[in-house]
N, C-alpha and C positions, 0 to 999 in steps of 0.2 A: 338582479341590478346592481350596479356599482354605485356605491354613495360616494359623493364629494364631501368637500370641507365644508364644514358649518361656518358660519359668519363669526362665531366666538373663535373657533380654532384659527381661523385666519387673522383674526385680531390678535391673539395671544402669539401666533408666529411673528407677525409683524413686530410687535412689542419686543419679544426676544431679540429679533434680529436688529432692531435699533438699539437695544441694549448693548449687544455684542459689538455693533459699528461704533457707537460712542466709546466703548471701552478701548476698541482697536484705535481709534482716532487719538484719544488721549495719550495711549501707549506710544503710538507713533510720533506724537507731539513731543512728549518727554524725550524720546530717543533723539529727535532731531536737536532738540535744546542741549542735550548731553554732548552729542556730536559737535554742535556749533560752539559750545563752550569749550570742548578739548581743542578744537581747531585754533579758536581765538587766544586760548591760553598759550598754545604752542607758537603761534605768530607773534604774540606780544613778548614772549619770552625771549625770541630770537631779536626782535626788533629792539627791545629794551637793552640786550646785550651788546647790540651793534652800537648804541647811541652811547652807552656808558664807556665802552673801549675807546670810541672816537673822541670823545671829551676827555678822558683821562689822557690820551695821547697829547692832545693840543695843551692841556694843562701842564703837563709835565715838562715841557719845554717853556718855561715861564722864568720870570725873576721871582724867586721864592717869596719875598715879602710884598710883592706888587699886587696881591690878590686881595680885593675889596668886595663888600657888599654893598649895593647902591639901592637907595629907597627913591624911586622916580617921584613919589607923591610930595616929599619933603625936600627933594633936591640934596640930599645928605649922603654921605658914604662913611664907611668904616672898615677897618682892617678886618681881615677874615678871622682874626684870632680873638675879636671882640664882638662881632656882630651878632644880631638875634634874628629872629623870625620875621621882624619888619623890613630885612632888607631882601628884596624879592630878585635882584638881579645880580648875578657874579660877574665881575670884570677882573682881568689880569694883564700884564704886560708880556708879550711874547718875545723870546728870543730868536734871533736870525739862525736857528739851530742847523737848518740845511746848509747853508753857506758853510758854518763851522765844519760839520761833517765831510763835507767836499775839500776841505783844506784851504777855504779862501782866506779865512783869518784863523790865528790860533787861540785867542782868548787870553793870553799872556803877556806881560809889559816886562821888558827889560828894565829893571828899577836903577841898574847903575848908570844906564845911558840916557834915560829920561830926565827932564827937568820941569817941575811943576811951576818954576818962576816964568820960563818960557812958553809954558803950556804945550810942550812937545813931548810925545810918548812915543818910545822905541819898542816895536813888537818883537816877540820871538815866535817863529823866525821871520816870517813876512806877513804882508797883508796885501792882496791884489784888489786895488780899486776897480779896474775896469770888470773884473769877474764878478765882484760884489754888486756892482750896479747892474749889470747884465742878469744877475741872478735874481734881483729884487724885481726887476721888470717883468722876467719870467713868471715870478710868483704873484704879483699884484697887477701887473699891467701899468701903463702910463710911463712917468719919467722918475728917475730916483737919483738924480745927480746929486752927490755929496755936497758940494759946495752950495748949492741954491736951494734945493727941496727939503733939506732937513727931515728926511722921512726916517734915517737911521741915526740913532744916537748910541753912546757909549755909556755904559752903567758900571761902575766898579762893583764888584760882588760883596767885598767887605763883610758888614754886618747883615746882609741880605741872603748870605748863603745859607745861614741856619734856619732861616723863615721864621724867625722871632718875632714878637710883637713889640720888641723895643725900637724897630726903626720907625721913624718920623713918616709914615706914609702921608700924612696929610699934605705935605709939601714936597713931596719926593718926586712925583712923576708927572703932575699937572692934571690930577683927576678932577674933573668938573669943575674946572676955573681956579684951581689951586696953582701953587708954583711948581716948577719942575726942578728942584734944586739938585737932585741927584742923577739927572741925565745931562750928559755933556754933548754939546753940538761940535761936530767936526766941521773945520772949514777946508781941510785937504788930507788926502790920503797919499803918500808916496809910495809906489810900489816897492820901494827898497825895503822899507819897515817903519816908516814914519807917520805918525797921526799928529796933526796940528789941529789943537782945540780952539775954539772962538775965543776972543779977547775977554769977553764977559763972563766966561767960564770960571765959577768959584772953586778953582783947583787948589784947595789949600793941603790936600794930602792926594797921594797917588798909591794904587794897590797893585799887586803882582797880577791879579785875576780880573777880568773883565768879561762883560756881556756885550754885544752888539744887539740892539732891539730894534725892531722893525714895524711892530703893530701892537695894539691893543686888541682884546678881544672881550666880547660880552656874550653871556647866554641869559637868556630871559623867555618866559612864556609870554603868549599874545595879550594875556589879561593885564600884563603890566607895562606894555609899550604904548606908543603912539600909533594907533591902528591906521590912522589916516596919513601917515607919513608916505612919501612916494615911493620909498624903496619897499613898503609893505603891500600899498595896493597894486603894484604892478606884478606882485605874485599870484593875484587873482585867487585868494584863499576864500572859500565859502563863509560868511558870516557865522554860521553856527560852528564851524571848527575854529575860528580865530583864536579865541581865549585858551584853547587846549593844545596849540600848536607851539612847538619848542624852536628858537630861532638861535642862530649863531651870527654874531656881528663882528666883523674884521675889517681891516685896512682903514683904520682910523688912529690917529696919534694924540693923546692927551698932552703931551709936551709941546704941541702946536696949537692947543686950545680946542682940539677937536674931541667930538663925542660920538657915539654910535647913532646911526641915521634916525632910529625911531626913538630916541631919548625924548620924553614928554616935555623936556625943558630945552628942546632946540638941538637936533642933531646935525652932522656933517654929511651933506648930500651927497658926497663921492664916496662914504664909506660902502661896505659890501654886506650884503646879509644872505644867509642861506637858511633852508628849513632843515631842521635836525630830524624832527618827527612831527606827527600829529598824534591825537589821543593820549597827549601828556597830561595827566591831571595834576601832577605836583612836581616841583623840582626845589630841593633845598640842599644846602651846604653848610659845612662848618669844620672846626679843627678838634680832634682829640688827641692829646699827647703829641702835639705839633705835627700832626698827621692830617693833611687835607682830605676831606671826605665829601661826597654828595650822595644825595638819595633822589632817585628817580622812580616817579609812580605813574603808569600807565592804566587806561580804563577804556573798556569797550562794551557797549550796549548790544545785547543779543536780542534779536527779534524773537518775540514770543516767551521771554523770559523776564520775570520782575527783577532779577538781581544782575547787576553789571559783572563783566569778567574784569578783575584787578590784578596787577603784578607790580611789585616793587623791587628795585635792584639798588644795591648801595656799593659804591667803589671807593677804594682808598688812593690817593696821589701822594708819592714821597717825593 
């Protein structure tokens, strides 16, 4: 006669199989978590590098000392050279660099031919008004007529070139309701090589080098902006992702009394915003030895893991 398994033997076998199955499941779970972490780390590394490269290229084309930190809670701003962690939004004035690279304007003044009393500047060699207006239209859309729109202003480099904290940033560019004493309104540009300044332009001195500025820029996480602003709600960002979304605001001009569209103290409705990235847990900036830097921290939660995957990137902008 053939003997079958006893009940005890079957129970022991089932228990052993259960233990082996549980161990296999745990091992597979750990393997999946490690694989998911490695994948997330790789993706976040590439994404964070893309973001810091994009931000650094934008900030590079700036008026050096125009960079400020802005606290939306107190409606106060400060130069990048003295700001602290309470300033959660980074802003700066951008140069019309593409037009300069295309040769539409040179950025230099003929000092001998210019006259600060008549507020007439002669450029070297020429400046092309028609091409400048067309380029601004292609860049931002809308209308950019020099005489009426005041979307482009002239800024002498002077002390702004070194990026030092000595510049009077409080009333230089019109940030958040202050004066714009260092931006000069142009009433006409003659294609020959002449720039006519507005009658109320306080041109006590002129300098050889100048910038044409065409927009301010702001970088902020969703945690620090007006999330109900129309420019933000139309992006349809899930509520759980809002605080950790990093935004870039542009196409607004402080010298015209404008600010970015999601400023909690009232923004400019026709300014633009784009999403730089989601999953951004932190963004901060500062200056070390006169060099601007910013830190970007990204974080992703992995399903089945108690710890989040985090990565941090730092970039210096000269």
